[in-house]
Kinemage of the C-alpha trace (Angstrom):
@kinemage 1
@onewidth
@group {chain A} dominant
@subgroup {mainchain}
@vectorlist {calphas} color= white
{ca met a 1} P 8.359 -24.566 -28.755
{ca ala a 2} L 8.285 -26.100 -25.883
{ca asn a 3} L 4.859 -28.001 -26.650
{ca ile a 4} L 6.775 -29.214 -29.561
{ca gln a 5} L 9.732 -30.146 -27.500
{ca gln a 6} L 7.451 -31.949 -25.168
{ca arg a 7} L 6.089 -34.596 -27.646
{ca ala a 8} L 9.387 -35.034 -29.983
{ca gly a 9} L 12.114 -34.153 -27.559
{ca gln a 10} L 13.578 -31.464 -30.192
{ca val a 11} L 12.673 -28.965 -32.337
{ca asn a 12} L 14.359 -27.912 -35.729
{ca ile a 13} L 14.342 -24.155 -36.871
{ca arg a 14} L 16.046 -22.915 -40.182
{ca val a 15} L 16.608 -19.280 -40.123
{ca gly a 16} L 17.422 -18.315 -43.577
{ca gly a 17} L 15.885 -18.373 -46.984
{ca asn a 18} L 15.904 -15.747 -49.768
{ca thr a 19} L 17.316 -13.302 -47.219
{ca gln a 20} L 20.480 -15.463 -46.319
{ca glu a 21} L 21.547 -15.191 -49.926
{ca thr a 22} L 22.737 -11.325 -49.460
{ca ala a 23} L 22.822 -11.504 -45.758
{ca val a 24} L 25.931 -10.114 -44.214
{ca leu a 25} L 27.260 -10.712 -40.390
{ca val a 26} L 28.900 -7.309 -39.029
{ca glu a 27} L 29.929 -6.660 -35.879
{ca ser a 28} L 27.353 -3.883 -35.011
{ca thr a 29} L 24.986 -1.829 -36.518
{ca pro a 30} L 24.847 2.053 -36.450
{ca asp a 31} L 21.648 2.210 -34.347
{ca gly a 32} L 22.663 -1.235 -32.225
{ca arg a 33} L 20.131 -2.986 -33.432
{ca ile a 34} L 20.378 -6.951 -34.242
{ca leu a 35} L 19.059 -7.102 -37.796
{ca glu a 36} L 18.984 -4.118 -40.236
{ca lys a 37} L 16.922 -4.274 -44.025
{ca asp a 38} L 17.862 -2.119 -47.076
{ca ile a 39} L 14.502 -1.844 -48.215
{ca ser a 40} L 15.680 0.383 -51.058
{ca gly a 41} L 17.915 -2.859 -52.129
{ca ala a 42} L 14.912 -5.135 -52.500
{ca ser a 43} L 15.149 -7.936 -55.699
{ca asn a 44} L 13.626 -11.311 -56.395
{ca pro a 45} L 9.407 -11.216 -57.259
{ca thr a 46} L 9.412 -11.876 -53.509
{ca gln a 47} L 10.793 -8.173 -52.629
{ca thr a 48} L 13.751 -9.867 -50.800
{ca pro a 49} L 15.998 -6.690 -48.971
{ca pro a 50} L 19.625 -7.286 -48.194
{ca leu a 51} L 20.332 -7.217 -44.597
{ca asp a 52} L 23.010 -7.210 -42.032
{ca phe a 53} L 22.792 -9.031 -38.531
{ca thr a 54} L 25.068 -9.020 -35.551
{ca pro a 55} L 26.244 -12.335 -33.952
{ca asp a 56} L 23.387 -11.062 -31.037
{ca leu a 57} L 21.056 -12.834 -33.218
{ca leu a 58} L 23.257 -16.092 -32.763
{ca tyr a 59} L 23.277 -15.449 -29.422
{ca met a 60} L 19.701 -14.931 -28.826
{ca met a 61} L 19.296 -18.237 -30.871
{ca arg a 62} L 21.952 -20.221 -28.476
{ca asn a 63} L 20.190 -18.802 -25.644
{ca ile a 64} L 16.592 -20.134 -26.588
{ca ser a 65} L 18.350 -23.698 -26.839
{ca ser a 66} L 19.517 -23.581 -23.146
{ca phe a 67} L 15.654 -23.277 -22.339
{ca val a 68} L 13.986 -25.348 -25.659
{ca asn a 69} L 16.101 -28.274 -27.150
{ca val a 70} L 15.878 -26.191 -30.734
{ca arg a 71} L 18.700 -27.414 -33.208
{ca trp a 72} L 19.387 -25.006 -35.740
{ca phe a 73} L 19.868 -24.462 -39.679
{ca leu a 74} L 21.699 -21.440 -40.952
{ca gly a 75} L 22.202 -20.608 -44.744
{ca ile a 76} L 25.944 -19.268 -46.106
{ca pro a 77} L 25.343 -16.391 -48.807
{ca phe a 78} L 25.563 -17.900 -52.046
{ca asn a 79} L 25.253 -14.112 -54.231
{ca asp a 80} L 29.282 -14.085 -54.263
{ca thr a 81} L 30.731 -17.599 -55.152
{ca ser a 82} L 33.900 -16.306 -55.927
{ca asn a 83} L 34.442 -15.173 -52.507
{ca phe a 84} L 32.334 -16.426 -50.022
{ca arg a 85} L 31.176 -14.937 -46.757
{ca leu a 86} L 31.629 -17.708 -44.173
{ca ala a 87} L 31.315 -15.586 -41.250
{ca ile a 88} L 27.766 -17.181 -40.416
{ca ala a 89} L 29.649 -20.586 -40.530
{ca glu a 90} L 32.479 -19.268 -38.710
{ca gln a 91} L 30.477 -17.823 -35.395
{ca gly a 92} L 27.549 -20.156 -36.080
{ca gln a 93} L 29.707 -23.313 -35.106
{ca ala a 94} L 31.383 -21.370 -32.181
{ca ile a 95} L 28.177 -19.915 -30.612
{ca leu a 96} L 25.668 -22.545 -31.220
{ca gly a 97} L 27.976 -25.480 -30.789
{ca asp a 98} L 26.366 -29.018 -31.723
{ca tyr a 99} L 22.705 -26.769 -31.619
{ca leu a 100} L 23.954 -26.223 -35.059
{ca ile a 101} L 23.152 -29.059 -36.978
{ca gly a 102} L 23.011 -27.976 -41.355
{ca leu a 103} L 24.421 -25.024 -43.302
{ca gln a 104} L 22.280 -24.351 -46.367
{ca ala a 105} L 24.282 -24.068 -49.540
{ca gly a 106} L 22.302 -21.850 -51.627
{ca asn a 107} L 18.463 -21.398 -51.890
{ca glu a 108} L 16.008 -22.414 -54.684
{ca pro a 109} L 19.355 -22.713 -56.973
{ca asp a 110} L 17.088 -23.706 -59.958
{ca leu a 111} L 15.319 -20.462 -59.795
{ca tyr a 112} L 18.498 -18.067 -60.135
{ca ala a 113} L 18.945 -17.360 -63.787
{ca arg a 114} L 15.182 -16.953 -63.581
{ca his a 115} L 15.321 -14.162 -60.943
{ca gly a 116} L 18.369 -12.504 -62.549
{ca his a 117} L 21.134 -13.719 -60.218
{ca arg a 118} L 22.745 -16.110 -62.646
{ca pro a 119} L 23.044 -16.090 -66.754
{ca gln a 120} L 20.316 -18.327 -68.714
{ca thr a 121} L 22.619 -20.842 -69.292
{ca tyr a 122} L 23.146 -21.795 -65.518
{ca ser a 123} L 22.717 -25.351 -64.840
{ca pro a 124} L 23.006 -28.226 -62.231
{ca tyr a 125} L 26.583 -28.528 -62.965
{ca asp a 126} L 26.928 -24.977 -62.679
{ca tyr a 127} L 25.684 -25.308 -59.324
{ca leu a 128} L 28.220 -28.312 -58.688
{ca gly a 129} L 30.897 -26.370 -59.425
{ca glu a 130} L 29.857 -23.313 -56.901
{ca val a 131} L 29.354 -25.919 -54.286
{ca gln a 132} L 32.963 -27.578 -55.028
{ca asn a 133} L 34.243 -23.916 -54.415
{ca leu a 134} L 32.340 -23.807 -50.873
{ca val a 135} L 33.868 -26.992 -49.980
{ca asn a 136} L 37.403 -25.708 -50.819
{ca ala a 137} L 36.861 -22.600 -48.647
{ca ile a 138} L 35.349 -24.714 -46.371
{ca asn a 139} L 38.174 -27.034 -45.847
{ca val a 140} L 41.050 -24.333 -45.804
{ca asp a 141} L 39.304 -22.500 -43.109
{ca gly a 142} L 40.570 -23.031 -39.273
{ca ser a 143} L 37.559 -21.314 -37.873
{ca ile a 144} L 34.939 -24.027 -39.151
{ca pro a 145} L 35.728 -27.120 -37.411
{ca asn a 146} L 32.765 -29.272 -38.415
{ca lys a 147} L 33.274 -28.981 -42.434
{ca asn a 148} L 30.342 -31.867 -42.817
{ca leu a 149} L 27.232 -29.621 -42.201
{ca leu a 150} L 25.885 -28.787 -45.753
{ca ile a 151} L 22.318 -28.946 -46.854
{ca ala a 152} L 21.844 -28.991 -50.680
{ca pro a 153} L 20.769 -28.992 -53.362
{ca asn a 154} L 17.569 -27.109 -51.690
{ca ile a 155} L 15.825 -26.487 -55.043
{ca ala a 156} L 12.432 -25.268 -55.739
{ca thr a 157} L 11.815 -27.977 -58.313
{ca gly a 158} L 10.817 -25.052 -60.565
{ca asp a 159} L 13.096 -24.973 -63.400
{ca trp a 160} L 15.204 -28.246 -62.324
{ca his a 161} L 14.222 -31.428 -61.047
{ca pro a 162} L 16.195 -32.841 -58.521
{ca glu a 163} L 16.950 -36.100 -60.866
{ca asp a 164} L 18.895 -32.959 -62.766
{ca val a 165} L 20.970 -32.587 -59.965
{ca trp a 166} L 21.689 -36.154 -58.686
{ca asn a 167} L 22.614 -37.231 -62.437
{ca thr a 168} L 25.821 -34.661 -62.158
{ca gly a 169} L 26.832 -37.125 -59.769
{ca phe a 170} L 26.633 -34.390 -56.653
{ca val a 171} L 25.685 -36.913 -54.153
{ca asp a 172} L 29.215 -38.888 -54.465
{ca val a 173} L 30.927 -36.020 -55.068
{ca phe a 174} L 29.876 -34.396 -51.999
{ca ser a 175} L 28.873 -37.498 -49.769
{ca gln a 176} L 31.495 -36.539 -47.071
{ca asn a 177} L 30.487 -32.716 -46.382
{ca leu a 178} L 26.746 -33.365 -46.764
{ca ala a 179} L 24.515 -33.912 -43.914
{ca tyr a 180} L 21.187 -33.829 -45.479
{ca leu a 181} L 19.490 -33.644 -48.996
{ca ala a 182} L 16.980 -31.082 -49.320
{ca val a 183} L 14.180 -29.671 -51.637
{ca glu a 184} L 11.642 -27.113 -51.158
{ca asn a 185} L 7.973 -26.980 -52.691
{ca tyr a 186} L 4.685 -25.219 -52.425
{ca pro a 187} L 1.458 -26.568 -53.756
{ca ala a 188} L 0.667 -23.071 -55.321
{ca asp a 189} L 1.358 -19.791 -55.049
{ca asn a 190} L 0.046 -16.204 -54.208
{ca cys a 191} L 2.513 -13.904 -55.505
{ca phe a 192} L 0.011 -12.241 -58.099
{ca ala a 193} L -1.744 -10.792 -55.336
{ca gln a 194} L 1.176 -10.361 -53.139
{ca phe a 195} L 3.825 -8.776 -55.776
{ca gly a 196} L 2.245 -8.766 -59.349
{ca val a 197} L 3.975 -11.381 -60.618
{ca gly a 198} L 2.674 -14.737 -61.985
{ca thr a 199} L -1.410 -15.679 -62.603
{ca pro a 200} L -3.956 -14.437 -60.523
{ca val a 201} L -5.658 -17.397 -58.263
{ca asp a 202} L -9.181 -16.949 -56.636
{ca pro a 203} L -8.533 -19.180 -53.358
{ca gln a 204} L -12.440 -20.173 -52.731
{ca thr a 205} L -11.662 -21.848 -56.295
{ca val a 206} L -8.676 -23.768 -55.257
{ca phe a 207} L -9.514 -24.422 -51.484
{ca pro a 208} L -11.373 -27.801 -52.359
{ca ser a 209} L -8.501 -29.332 -53.684
{ca phe a 210} L -6.536 -28.733 -50.163
{ca leu a 211} L -9.538 -31.256 -48.526
{ca thr a 212} L -8.442 -34.226 -50.336
{ca his a 213} L -5.662 -36.997 -49.815
{ca asp a 214} L -4.552 -36.441 -53.352
{ca ala a 215} L -3.610 -32.991 -51.894
{ca gly a 216} L -0.169 -34.359 -50.229
{ca lys a 217} L 0.298 -36.972 -52.235
{ca asn a 218} L 0.501 -34.695 -55.217
{ca ile a 219} L 2.801 -32.672 -53.791
{ca ile a 220} L 5.100 -35.611 -53.169
{ca lys a 221} L 4.948 -38.280 -55.892
{ca lys a 222} L 7.445 -36.078 -57.808
{ca tyr a 223} L 9.853 -36.941 -55.276
{ca leu a 224} L 9.468 -40.329 -54.849
{ca asn a 225} L 12.472 -41.418 -57.131
{ca ser a 226} L 14.541 -39.209 -54.744
{ca thr a 227} L 13.622 -40.410 -51.247
{ca ala a 228} L 14.498 -44.046 -52.972
{ca tyr a 229} L 17.951 -42.316 -54.031
{ca ala a 230} L 18.621 -40.735 -50.810
{ca gln a 231} L 18.329 -44.245 -49.068
{ca thr a 232} L 20.871 -46.152 -51.274
{ca lys a 233} L 23.054 -43.293 -50.830
{ca gly a 234} L 22.767 -43.417 -46.935
{ca lys a 235} L 21.237 -39.787 -46.791
{ca lys a 236} L 18.478 -38.099 -45.068
{ca leu a 237} L 15.890 -36.007 -47.414
{ca leu a 238} L 14.293 -32.980 -46.150
{ca met a 239} L 11.673 -31.257 -47.503
{ca phe a 240} L 13.032 -27.830 -46.157
{ca glu a 241} L 10.546 -25.139 -47.327
{ca thr a 242} L 7.001 -25.630 -47.649
{ca asn a 243} L 3.361 -24.594 -46.798
{ca thr a 244} L 0.168 -24.106 -48.526
{ca ala a 245} L 1.153 -21.579 -50.852
{ca ser a 246} L 4.180 -19.756 -51.412
{ca cys a 247} L 4.328 -15.574 -51.291
{ca gly a 248} L 2.512 -15.839 -47.848
{ca gly a 249} L -0.408 -18.084 -48.614
{ca phe a 250} L -4.238 -17.408 -49.126
{ca gly a 251} L -6.616 -15.863 -46.833
{ca gly a 252} L -9.350 -18.702 -46.799
{ca ile a 253} L -7.364 -21.662 -47.007
{ca ser a 254} L -4.090 -20.961 -45.084
{ca asp a 255} L -5.709 -19.364 -42.156
{ca val a 256} L -8.501 -21.790 -41.910
{ca phe a 257} L -9.273 -25.252 -39.914
{ca gly a 258} L -9.076 -26.950 -43.398
{ca ala a 259} L -5.312 -26.091 -43.625
{ca ala a 260} L -5.228 -28.324 -40.061
{ca leu a 261} L -6.227 -31.418 -41.757
{ca trp a 262} L -4.050 -30.266 -44.950
{ca gly a 263} L -0.761 -30.035 -42.870
{ca leu a 264} L -1.417 -33.443 -41.153
{ca asp a 265} L -2.172 -35.657 -44.084
{ca tyr a 266} L 0.487 -34.129 -45.937
{ca gly a 267} L 3.073 -34.763 -42.937
{ca leu a 268} L 1.956 -38.113 -42.420
{ca gln a 269} L 2.396 -38.646 -46.243
{ca met a 270} L 6.064 -37.184 -46.209
{ca ala a 271} L 6.754 -39.660 -43.550
{ca tyr a 272} L 5.268 -42.524 -45.257
{ca ser a 273} L 7.234 -41.342 -48.505
{ca asn a 274} L 10.720 -41.542 -46.781
{ca phe a 275} L 11.237 -37.866 -45.836
{ca ser a 276} L 13.201 -37.420 -43.122
{ca gly a 277} L 11.730 -34.161 -41.754
{ca ala a 278} L 9.940 -31.269 -43.032
{ca leu a 279} L 9.783 -27.467 -42.368
{ca met a 280} L 6.727 -25.392 -42.424
{ca his a 281} L 7.921 -21.597 -43.652
{ca ile a 282} L 6.804 -18.537 -41.769
{ca gly a 283} L 6.724 -15.186 -42.203
{ca gly a 284} L 5.925 -11.616 -40.799
{ca gln a 285} L 2.669 -10.546 -39.554
{ca asn a 286} L 1.264 -9.821 -43.664
{ca val a 287} L 1.025 -13.517 -44.221
{ca phe a 288} L -1.594 -16.161 -43.715
{ca tyr a 289} L 0.070 -19.367 -43.344
{ca asn a 290} L 2.090 -18.438 -40.040
{ca pro a 291} L 1.951 -21.280 -37.593
{ca phe a 292} L 1.982 -18.395 -35.123
{ca thr a 293} L 2.318 -14.539 -35.002
{ca ser a 294} L 3.915 -12.629 -32.378
{ca pro a 295} L 1.818 -10.082 -30.593
{ca pro a 296} L 1.653 -6.102 -31.752
{ca thr a 297} L 3.114 -5.458 -28.540
{ca asn a 298} L 4.843 -7.165 -25.541
{ca glu a 299} L 3.982 -10.415 -23.772
{ca ser a 300} L 4.356 -8.948 -20.385
{ca thr a 301} L 0.924 -7.436 -20.468
{ca phe a 302} L -0.829 -8.556 -23.035
{ca his a 303} L -1.753 -12.862 -24.600
{ca gly a 304} L -1.121 -11.442 -27.921
{ca trp a 305} L 0.202 -14.476 -30.098
{ca ser a 306} L -1.968 -15.873 -32.709
{ca val a 307} L -1.965 -19.392 -33.202
{ca gly a 308} L -2.306 -20.624 -36.869
{ca pro a 309} L -4.192 -23.873 -38.371
{ca val a 310} L -0.682 -25.241 -39.437
{ca tyr a 311} L 1.262 -25.152 -35.776
{ca tyr a 312} L -1.750 -27.268 -34.631
{ca ser a 313} L -0.456 -29.698 -37.745
{ca ala a 314} L 2.968 -29.689 -36.373
{ca leu a 315} L 2.032 -29.916 -32.666
{ca ile a 316} L -0.438 -33.376 -33.490
{ca met a 317} L 2.436 -34.236 -35.958
{ca ala a 318} L 4.734 -34.506 -33.128
{ca glu a 319} L 2.266 -36.078 -31.078
{ca thr a 320} L 1.512 -38.441 -33.504
{ca leu a 321} L 5.446 -39.940 -34.333
{ca gly a 322} L 6.347 -39.407 -30.518
{ca ala a 323} L 10.077 -39.196 -29.280
{ca ser a 324} L 11.240 -42.421 -30.188
{ca asn a 325} L 13.050 -41.301 -33.534
{ca gly a 326} L 11.990 -45.175 -34.701
{ca ser a 327} L 8.539 -45.049 -35.629
{ca gln a 328} L 7.051 -45.916 -39.137
{ca val a 329} L 4.111 -44.706 -40.967
{ca leu a 330} L 1.893 -46.802 -43.317
{ca asp a 331} L -0.650 -45.101 -45.655
{ca leu a 332} L -3.704 -47.583 -44.776
{ca asn a 333} L -5.634 -46.814 -47.883
{ca ala a 334} L -8.648 -46.871 -46.156
{ca asn a 335} L -12.337 -46.868 -46.867
{ca gly a 336} L -11.382 -47.884 -50.268
{ca gly a 337} L -8.821 -45.562 -50.783
{ca ser a 338} L -11.482 -42.639 -50.037
{ca leu a 339} L -9.866 -39.157 -50.575
{ca tyr a 340} L -11.944 -37.686 -48.166
{ca thr a 341} L -11.136 -40.232 -44.853
{ca pro a 342} L -7.553 -41.231 -45.452
{ca ala a 343} L -6.243 -43.128 -42.200
{ca tyr a 344} L -2.541 -44.046 -41.084
{ca ala a 345} L -0.585 -46.777 -38.784
{ca ile a 346} L 2.172 -45.675 -36.994
{ca tyr a 347} L 4.203 -48.708 -35.756
{ca glu a 348} L 6.966 -48.487 -33.148
{ca gly a 349} L 9.574 -51.677 -32.943
{ca gly a 350} L 7.414 -53.424 -35.957
{ca asn a 351} L 4.123 -53.029 -33.695
{ca pro a 352} L 1.187 -51.021 -34.132
{ca val a 353} L 0.872 -48.237 -31.384
{ca arg a 354} L -1.441 -45.469 -32.903
{ca val a 355} L -3.483 -44.794 -35.838
{ca ala a 356} L -4.661 -41.288 -37.361
{ca leu a 357} L -8.060 -41.062 -39.073
{ca phe a 358} L -9.197 -38.266 -41.306
{ca asn a 359} L -12.234 -36.849 -41.916
{ca phe a 360} L -12.276 -33.932 -44.571
{ca val a 361} L -16.073 -33.783 -45.309
{ca ser a 362} L -17.432 -30.535 -43.772
{ca asp a 363} L -21.164 -31.214 -42.474
{ca pro a 364} L -22.186 -29.547 -39.160
{ca ser a 365} L -25.428 -31.876 -39.344
{ca gly a 366} L -23.438 -35.259 -38.441
{ca ala a 367} L -24.746 -37.002 -41.292
{ca ser a 368} L -21.060 -37.245 -43.003
{ca asp a 369} L -19.440 -38.205 -39.651
{ca ile a 370} L -17.792 -41.556 -39.781
{ca asn a 371} L -17.471 -44.680 -37.882
{ca val a 372} L -14.113 -46.333 -38.237
{ca gly a 373} L -13.312 -50.243 -36.903
{ca ile a 374} L -9.789 -50.736 -35.963
{ca ala a 375} L -8.464 -54.378 -35.388
{ca val a 376} L -5.018 -55.559 -34.624
{ca gly a 377} L -4.146 -58.942 -35.901
{ca gly a 378} L -7.296 -61.492 -36.404
{ca gly a 379} L -9.242 -61.902 -39.210
{ca asp a 380} L -7.704 -62.606 -42.143
{ca ser a 381} L -4.641 -60.914 -41.103
{ca gly a 382} L -2.755 -64.183 -40.628
{ca gln a 383} L -1.783 -62.545 -37.095
{ca gln a 384} L -3.284 -63.627 -33.604
{ca ala a 385} L -6.098 -61.388 -32.315
{ca ala a 386} L -4.332 -58.596 -30.625
{ca thr a 387} L -7.254 -55.783 -30.016
{ca pro a 388} L -7.055 -54.415 -26.643
{ca ala a 389} L -9.659 -54.076 -24.425
{ca gln a 390} L -9.890 -50.375 -24.914
{ca val a 391} L -8.020 -47.397 -26.682
{ca lys a 392} L -7.901 -43.715 -25.731
{ca val a 393} L -8.487 -41.151 -28.421
{ca lys a 394} L -8.270 -37.427 -28.910
{ca tyr a 395} L -9.621 -35.305 -31.441
{ca leu a 396} L -8.885 -32.017 -33.556
{ca leu a 397} L -12.406 -30.302 -34.053
{ca ala a 398} L -14.048 -27.342 -35.616
{ca ser a 399} L -17.298 -26.479 -36.649
{ca ser a 400} L -16.325 -26.487 -40.484
{ca val a 401} L -13.150 -26.266 -42.815
{ca ser a 402} L -13.671 -22.775 -43.425
{ca gln a 403} L -13.266 -21.908 -39.238
{ca lys a 404} L -10.578 -19.424 -38.523
{ca gly a 405} L -8.920 -19.848 -34.696
{ca asn a 406} L -10.724 -21.374 -31.458
{ca tyr a 407} L -9.786 -25.111 -32.643
{ca thr a 408} L -9.535 -27.946 -30.070
{ca trp a 409} L -6.889 -30.420 -29.997
{ca ala a 410} L -8.233 -32.999 -26.805
{ca gly a 411} L -10.641 -30.112 -25.897
{ca gln a 412} L -7.846 -27.708 -25.787
{ca thr a 413} L -7.501 -24.291 -27.673
{ca phe a 414} L -5.056 -21.626 -28.671
{ca gly a 415} L -7.921 -19.341 -29.005
{ca ser a 416} L -8.444 -16.705 -31.557
{ca phe a 417} L -6.411 -14.077 -33.101
{ca phe a 418} L -4.393 -12.224 -30.354
{ca glu a 419} L -5.754 -14.518 -27.775
{ca ser a 420} L -2.944 -16.826 -26.627
{ca asp a 421} L 0.280 -16.590 -24.755
{ca gly a 422} L 1.680 -19.972 -26.011
{ca arg a 423} L -0.044 -22.547 -23.631
{ca pro a 424} L -3.332 -24.703 -24.587
{ca met a 425} L -6.029 -23.302 -22.434
{ca gly a 426} L -8.952 -25.203 -21.570
{ca asp a 427} L -9.568 -28.263 -19.889
{ca glu a 428} L -8.028 -31.215 -21.415
{ca asn a 429} L -10.295 -34.458 -22.825
{ca ile a 430} L -8.845 -38.065 -23.703
{ca leu a 431} L -12.018 -40.159 -24.755
{ca thr a 432} L -11.815 -43.401 -23.701
{ca val a 433} L -13.377 -46.113 -26.341
{ca pro a 434} L -14.292 -49.711 -24.971
{ca cys a 435} L -13.353 -52.159 -27.756
{ca asp a 436} L -15.755 -55.327 -28.513
{ca pro a 437} L -13.883 -58.438 -27.661
{ca gly a 438} L -16.560 -60.537 -29.546
{ca thr a 439} L -15.623 -58.856 -33.201
{ca asn a 440} L -12.148 -57.975 -31.999
{ca ile a 441} L -13.229 -54.538 -33.449
{ca cys a 442} L -12.642 -50.911 -31.533
{ca thr a 443} L -15.198 -48.433 -33.394
{ca ile a 444} L -14.014 -45.032 -33.489
{ca lys a 445} L -16.474 -41.962 -34.336
{ca val a 446} L -14.585 -39.147 -36.762
{ca pro a 447} L -16.752 -36.175 -37.192
{ca ala a 448} L -17.171 -33.848 -40.112
{ca pro a 449} L -15.151 -32.359 -40.366
{ca gly a 450} L -12.234 -33.626 -37.760
{ca phe a 451} L -9.191 -35.632 -37.205
{ca ala a 452} L -8.807 -38.530 -34.589
{ca leu a 453} L -5.495 -39.718 -32.942
{ca val a 454} L -5.762 -43.302 -31.481
{ca phe a 455} L -3.747 -44.686 -29.141
{ca leu a 456} L -3.843 -48.595 -29.083
{ca ser a 457} L -2.307 -48.336 -25.301
{ca asp a 458} L -1.382 -46.176 -22.479
{ca asn a 459} L 2.291 -46.622 -23.347
{ca ala a 460} L 1.629 -45.237 -26.892
{ca met a 461} L 0.693 -41.980 -25.410
{ca thr a 462} L 3.084 -39.602 -26.413
{ca glu a 463} L 1.975 -35.926 -24.968
{ca thr a 464} L 5.191 -35.929 -22.529
{ca ser a 465} L 7.258 -38.717 -24.199
{ca gly a 466} L 9.819 -36.021 -25.323
{ca ala a 467} L 10.047 -34.018 -22.067
{ca pro a 468} L 7.940 -32.620 -19.009
{ca ala a 469} L 5.621 -29.733 -19.743
{ca thr a 470} L 7.501 -26.495 -19.434
{ca thr a 471} L 6.869 -22.849 -18.881
{ca phe a 472} L 8.977 -19.866 -18.523
{ca pro a 473} L 8.585 -16.930 -16.357
{ca thr a 474} L 8.749 -13.699 -17.733
{ca thr a 475} L 12.183 -12.056 -16.654
{ca ala a 476} L 11.934 -8.741 -18.554
{ca his a 477} L 8.911 -6.164 -17.908
{ca thr a 478} L 8.537 -3.123 -20.024
{ca arg a 479} L 5.414 -1.715 -18.528
{ca tyr a 480} L 5.429 -0.786 -14.772
{ca arg a 481} L 2.639 1.774 -14.905
{ca asn a 482} L -1.038 1.807 -15.550
{ca thr a 483} L -1.330 -2.307 -15.067
{ca val a 484} L -4.631 -2.233 -13.390
{ca thr a 485} L -6.798 -4.662 -15.317
{ca ile a 486} L -10.763 -5.029 -15.497
{ca asp a 487} L -13.242 -7.899 -16.590
{ca pro a 488} L -14.259 -6.368 -20.180
{ca glu a 489} L -17.868 -7.850 -19.248
{ca val a 490} L -17.609 -5.872 -16.145
{ca leu a 491} L -16.973 -2.808 -18.029
{ca ala a 492} L -19.753 -3.335 -20.242
{ca thr a 493} L -22.358 -3.039 -17.726
{ca ser a 494} L -21.090 -0.774 -15.884
{ca asn a 495} L -23.128 2.444 -15.018
{ca gly a 496} L -20.462 4.959 -16.090
{ca his a 497} L -20.289 6.817 -12.684
{ca thr a 498} L -17.550 9.309 -12.650
{ca gly a 499} L -17.205 10.592 -9.247
{ca leu a 500} L -18.926 12.793 -6.974
{ca asn a 501} L -16.121 15.139 -7.542
{ca lys a 502} L -15.272 16.015 -11.030
{ca lys a 503} L -12.599 18.502 -10.469
{ca lys a 504} L -10.428 15.754 -8.474
{ca leu a 505} L -10.451 13.845 -11.592
{ca gly a 506} L -7.573 14.120 -13.988
{ca ser a 507} L -4.553 12.075 -16.114
{ca thr a 508} L -3.754 8.962 -14.978
{ca ser a 509} L -0.100 9.405 -17.197
{ca his a 510} L 3.138 8.636 -14.843
{ca gly a 511} L 4.771 12.685 -14.552
{ca ser a 512} L 1.579 15.012 -15.576
{ca asn a 513} L -0.126 17.154 -13.127
{ca gly a 514} L -3.496 15.660 -12.977
{ca ala a 515} L -1.868 12.330 -12.047
{ca leu a 516} L -0.165 13.863 -8.842
{ca ala a 517} L -3.330 15.444 -7.777
{ca val a 518} L -5.130 12.275 -7.948
{ca met a 519} L -2.684 10.981 -5.680
{ca gly a 520} L -2.176 13.631 -3.674
{ca asn a 521} L -5.929 14.229 -2.675
{ca gly a 522} L -7.343 10.297 -3.489
{ca val a 523} L -10.610 9.465 -4.838
{ca ala a 524} L -12.499 7.926 -2.288
{ca gly a 525} L -15.769 5.442 -2.186
{ca ala a 526} L -17.148 3.231 -4.667
{ca ala a 527} L -17.583 6.139 -7.607
{ca gly a 528} L -13.991 7.321 -7.066
{ca ala a 529} L -13.053 3.266 -8.054
{ca ser a 530} L -15.483 2.867 -10.794
{ca thr a 531} L -13.822 6.186 -12.221
{ca leu a 532} L -10.386 5.044 -12.410
{ca ala a 533} L -11.406 1.326 -13.599
{ca leu a 534} L -13.072 3.046 -16.358
{ca ala a 535} L -10.150 5.163 -17.448
{ca val a 536} L -7.711 2.153 -17.337
{ca gly a 537} L -10.449 -0.035 -19.314
{ca val a 538} L -10.643 2.823 -21.888
{ca leu a 539} L -6.983 2.603 -22.092
{ca met a 540} L -6.662 -0.926 -22.406
{ca leu a 541} L -9.197 -1.719 -25.158
{ca arg a 542} L -7.842 1.410 -27.575
């Protein structure tokens, strides 16, 4: 989160989804945990369990915001609209304060009937009536001081279209209460493989459809009326939930380099089409599309985070737009409208400051690398030539679109699976490219596959435009013993000596008799040291 804040100034996170519909805020749980799931009561095609959670979850979120400028979206349960449970709105505002920026009014209500949560006759007018009930309940609740944080209609564009909701007069009726308008959408789903519902999909058959400029455009085109409509109403429209495919994504698509390029092009296309923001969905350790996945153990000992391709998309998207919150994005329809080498220009204050260049082609031979000429003004533009003497370029690279992990952004990487602590590794490499003053052109090479972000001036650099680079020390340690480590390469070539007197060897576990014997008698010499290192090494690698 600090990496994105460093570039964008703040990070917006949604806590909710299908689980919010039946969630109950309780003072405590029987075993003291902050969250408990009732697996036996799971519903929906995605087997969503009811859950109880305590205020400690909200306090944890507030503590995160004290370190990183994270703003939060929460969701109000919508499974009982005659008796709304508003505790999450009450305590959310009390604990999070201004860090709470929105309350979702229902999650994918257009699917309620299909999933058995409403009668088959349930319509956008019925949803309007339920939101009216919610507004009435909030208006009389003195513990909810800010009554204008609602986010709606949050439809999945499954059984309804956004226009079906707009045509009810929804936005005019609730204009005062609506902080945002929102929709949710995925380009595909993997629900048959995960839950046995829907239609089977062969990921490798559909993978090429993600490697084209049309991928993002095809998702967004059904919302172009809505982005225009939102502007006429003075509202911001969010893509409130999206990713490569619902139900956890696809192995071989969602977890490879092609997804990073797809996410970047999709994000820039949303910006060009007047979306005001987008949220990439994240799940547990059993999904393919996570921006990042937490380690299977604590971070105080291991670098065990796995950083996925769409995290690179989010990080670079933040750097592409910057922290001004005033950037404008133009799809350049580059290279004769090529589907495989699109380009965008990013403007600040009406002036071009950055250019984003894509190459979706996967060709390690170099034959499909492209050279893109960038000129500012001059030629047939009718404007004075303003091409700089040189530009700076940062590259997102991998060997192929199907590579898993170890992508580089300006020479730095988050590694492969279970290798990251959240900080970019390696030396940053920003290329300086001289421009031709005679032709007024800067020529930028874009490898196949790859992405290049071109900064037209040093002032256009955005890596620290939002906040200084920040890291945080570990304040809670959960492992105090057996903390010796050894370089795996040294261990692999060790001669394996086990000591001169094996009778003095024993367990290294705290409290065991063997451990006490070793501590009492000592194990002297190089052979003894090898033994201890080998024993710990086995423990570490197991």
